C-alpha positions in Angstrom: -141.4 -28.9 -33.6 -138.3 -28.4 -31.6 -136.0 -30.8 -29.7 -134.7 -30.1 -26.2 -132.8 -31.7 -23.3 -134.2 -31.0 -19.8 -132.2 -31.6 -16.7 -133.8 -32.9 -13.5 -135.5 -31.6 -11.3 -136.9 -29.1 -13.7 -140.7 -28.5 -13.9 -141.7 -28.9 -17.5 -145.3 -27.6 -17.1 -146.8 -26.3 -13.9 -150.4 -26.9 -12.8 -152.7 -24.1 -14.1 -150.0 -22.7 -16.4 -151.3 -21.5 -19.7 -149.4 -23.3 -22.5 -149.8 -24.0 -26.2 -147.1 -26.7 -26.2 -147.6 -30.4 -26.2 -144.6 -32.6 -25.3 -143.5 -36.0 -26.5 -140.3 -37.4 -25.0 -138.0 -40.0 -26.2 -135.8 -40.5 -23.2 -135.9 -39.9 -19.4 -138.4 -40.3 -16.5 -141.1 -37.7 -15.6 -143.5 -37.5 -12.7 -147.0 -36.1 -12.8 -148.4 -34.2 -9.8 -151.8 -32.7 -9.3 -152.8 -30.7 -6.2 -149.7 -31.9 -4.4 -150.5 -35.6 -5.0 -148.3 -37.8 -7.1 -150.4 -39.3 -9.9 -147.7 -41.4 -11.4 -144.6 -41.5 -13.6 -144.3 -41.4 -17.3 -141.7 -43.1 -19.4 -140.3 -42.3 -22.8 -142.7 -42.4 -25.7 -145.7 -40.9 -23.9 -147.2 -37.5 -24.8 -148.8 -34.9 -22.6 -150.1 -31.4 -22.9 -152.7 -32.3 -25.6 -155.6 -31.0 -23.6 -154.1 -27.5 -23.4 -153.5 -27.5 -27.1 -156.9 -28.9 -28.1 -159.0 -26.7 -25.8 -156.7 -23.7 -25.2 -156.9 -24.3 -21.4 -154.6 -24.2 -18.5 -152.5 -27.2 -17.5 -154.3 -29.8 -15.3 -151.2 -31.2 -13.7 -147.5 -30.5 -13.0 -144.9 -32.5 -14.9 -141.4 -32.6 -13.5 -138.3 -34.3 -14.9 -136.8 -36.9 -12.5 -133.8 -37.5 -14.8 -132.4 -36.0 -17.9 -135.2 -36.0 -20.5 -134.9 -35.6 -24.2 -138.2 -34.1 -25.5 -139.9 -32.8 -28.6 -142.2 -29.8 -28.1 -145.2 -29.2 -30.5 -147.0 -25.9 -30.8 -150.7 -25.7 -31.4 -150.4 -25.2 -35.1 -148.1 -28.2 -35.6 -150.3 -30.4 -33.4 -153.4 -29.4 -35.4 -151.6 -30.1 -38.7 -150.6 -33.5 -37.5 -154.1 -34.3 -36.2 -155.7 -33.2 -39.5 -153.3 -35.2 -41.6 -153.7 -38.3 -39.4 -157.5 -38.0 -39.5 -157.5 -37.6 -43.3 -155.2 -40.6 -43.8 -157.4 -42.7 -41.5 -160.5 -41.7 -43.4 -158.9 -42.5 -46.7 -157.9 -45.9 -45.3 -161.5 -46.6 -44.1 -163.0 -45.5 -47.5 -160.5 -47.7 -49.3 -161.5 -50.7 -47.2 -165.2 -50.0 -47.7 -164.7 -49.7 -51.5 -162.7 -53.0 -51.6 -165.6 -54.6 -49.7 -168.1 -53.3 -52.3 -165.9 -54.8 -55.0 -165.7 -58.1 -53.2 -169.5 -58.1 -52.7 -170.0 -57.4 -56.4 -167.6 -60.2 -57.3 -169.4 -62.6 -54.9 -172.8 -61.7 -56.4 -171.4 -62.2 -59.9 -170.1 -65.7 -58.8 -173.5 -66.5 -57.3 -175.3 -65.4 -60.5 -172.9 -67.5 -62.6 -173.5 -70.5 -60.3 -177.3 -70.1 -60.6 -177.0 -69.9 -64.4 -174.9 -73.1 -64.5 -177.5 -74.8 -62.3 -180.3 -73.6 -64.6 -178.4 -75.0 -67.7 -177.9 -78.3 -65.9 -181.6 -78.5 -65.1 -182.5 -77.6 -68.7 -180.2 -80.4 -69.9 -181.7 -82.9 -67.4 -185.1 -81.9 -68.6 -184.1 -82.3 -72.3 -182.5 -85.7 -71.5 -185.7 -86.7 -69.6 -187.9 -85.7 -72.5 -185.6 -87.5 -74.9 -185.8 -90.6 -72.8 -189.6 -90.4 -72.6 -189.8 -89.9 -76.3 -187.6 -92.8 -77.0 -189.6 -95.0 -74.6 -192.9 -94.1 -76.3 -191.4 -94.4 -79.8 -190.4 -98.0 -79.1 -193.8 -99.0 -78.1 
């Protein structure tokens, strides 16, 4: 990745230009033009050029600096490395979450089993107490 300063009114990427660079900028104002029509302006923090990197295709729009712009340019290899690492980190996060849910489910099932066992013991004690009462009642007669 390289850092650069672009002065207005420089065209960063022309429509239909082949390019293997994606751009992220941290400062400045850019405009996006397609087929002579202004599509909009982009402010700092936005990225563009990802389609050309992903699909090895020509640019779909022209991007022009309206003011001095501080940019970072990524080549295809760097972009793919970042995407691969980001995807791997996201998958690890998802799997960790799923594993923690399984543990919580096991804990919950364990608590439910312990609760059912406690209730069974209470019922057994009630039954024993009821039998003892019945025995005492018949023994007194």
